[in-house]
Residue, then its C-alpha position, 0 to 999 in steps of 0.5 A: x697762418x692764413x697762408x697755411x690755412x689756404x694751403x691746407x684747404x687746397x690740399x684737402x680739395x685735391x684729396x691729399x689727405x686720403x691714405x691706404x686701407x688700414x690693413x696696408x699701412x706702415x706702422x712708422x707712418x703713425x705720427x702722420x695719420x690723423x684718423x681712420x675712416x671706413x677702414x682708410x687712414x686719413x693723413x694729417x694735413x698739418x704734417x703735410x704742410x710742414x713737410x711740404x714747406x721744409x722740402x720746398x725750402x731745402x730744394x730752393x736752397x739747392x737750386x739757388x746753389x746751381x746744383x741739379x735736382x732729379x725728378x723720378x716718377x714712373x707711375x702712370x698717374x705722375x708721368x706727364x705731370x712730372x715731365x712737364x714741371x721738370x721741363x719748365x725749370x730745366x731739371x732732369x727727370x725719369x718718367x719711364x723705366x728706371x735703368x739699374x745703375x743710372x746713378x751708381x753706374x752713371x758713366x756707362x749711362x752717359x755713354x748711352x746718352x752720347x750714342x743717342x745724341x750722335x744718332x740725332x746728329x746723324x739724322x739731322x745733318x743729312x748723313x743718313x741719306x747715304x745709308x740704306x732704308x733698313x739702316x735708317x729705320x734701325x737707327x731711327x728706332x734705336x734713337x726713339x727707344x733711347x730717347x724715351x728712357x734717357x731723354x730726361x737726363x740728356x743734359x746733365x753731365x754729373x750725378x744730381x745733388x738731390x732726388x725727388x720721388x713721387x712714390x718711394x715704395x715704387x721707386x725703391x731702386x732709385x732710392x737705394x742708389x741715391x742712398x748708396x751715393x749719399x744723395x739727398x732724397x725727397x719724396x711723397x710718402x703714403x701710409x703704406x711706406x716708411x718715411x724714414x727712408x727719405x731725408x725729407x718726407x711729405x706725407x701725402x696721397x701719391x696715387x691721385x693725379x690731383x694730389x701729385x699735381x698740387x705737391x709737385x707744382x708747389x715744389x717746382x714753384x720753390x725751385x723756380x724762385x731759387x733759380x730766379x734769385x741765383x740769376x739776380x745775384x749773378x747779374x748783380x755781381x756782373x754789374x758790380x764788376x763792370x762798374x769797378x772795372x770802369x772806375x779803375x779804367x777812369x783812374x788809370x786814364x786820369x793818372x796817365x793824363x797827370x803824368x803827361x802834364x807833369x812832363x810837359x811842365x818840366x819841359x816848359x819850366x826847365x827847357x833844354x839844358x844849355x850846352x857849354x861851348x868848348x873853347x879851344x885850348x892853347x894847343x888846339x889849332x893855335x900857336x903855343x907861346x914859345x912853341x914850334x907852331x910858327x913858320x919854320 
C-alpha cells in the first residue's frame, strides 16, 4: 500500500492526472475520470496505478519469454524519451514517421532495412572510394534517410509480440495494423481517446514530457527485470547441464576403469590356458608294429 501511495505521489507531481478539456473528452473514458476542474477532466490516479501495474506485469512476462516489444511514439514530446529507454533494453522502436505496412507488410520493410545495412557496409569497408563524388553523396543521403525511419527496427527479423503506444489516437495506423495481426497492444490513454481499442490501457496525460517519462521509465524497468530473470534462468540451466555432463563423464571413466581392472584380474587369476602337447601316434614318424616301416 505504501508503494502505491508513493507511486501515486510521483504520478501527481509529474502531472499524469491532467486530462483534456471537457468538450474534447471521449465518453468511454468516464470510469477513469475522477473529477472536472475549470473545464478540464482530472484522471483518477488509482486507475492509473492499476493500469500501470497490470501493463508492467504483462510486459515483464513477454520480455521474460524472449519476445520483442516495439515502442511507438512519433509525438515530439515523446521521441527522445522513448528512443533512449528502448535502446537501454535493446527493444525496437519507432519515433519518426510510421511507415504504412510496417507490420502488415513486414517482409518489404525488411528489404529496405537490408538495403540500408548494405549501404552502411559499403561505406564502412572503403568500397565507396571507387565511386564518384556524386554517387557517394547520394548513397550517404539515402542511408541517413533510411536510418532515421528504420534505425529503430533494424535488429528485428520478425513481427514483435507486443506494441506499446504513447498516444493511441496519434498512433492509430500502428494500432490498426497490430489489431489486424492480433498483436497485443499497450498504451497511454488520455481523456480524448477510447481505452477499449487497446488490450491494456494506462489512463494518463500523454502530452506532458514528465508524464510520458515517468510512465515509460516504469514500464522499461519492469521489462529490464524480466530480461534479467530470463538471463538468470538461462545461466542456471547451463550450469545444471554442465554439472550433469561432468557427472556422466566421471561415471563413464569409473566404469571404464572397473572394466579394465576385471580383465586384468581375470588374466592374473586364470593366466593363459595350458596348451596340450600333441603326442605323435603310432603311425606318425614311427614304425607300426607289424607294418612296413622297417628296412626293406
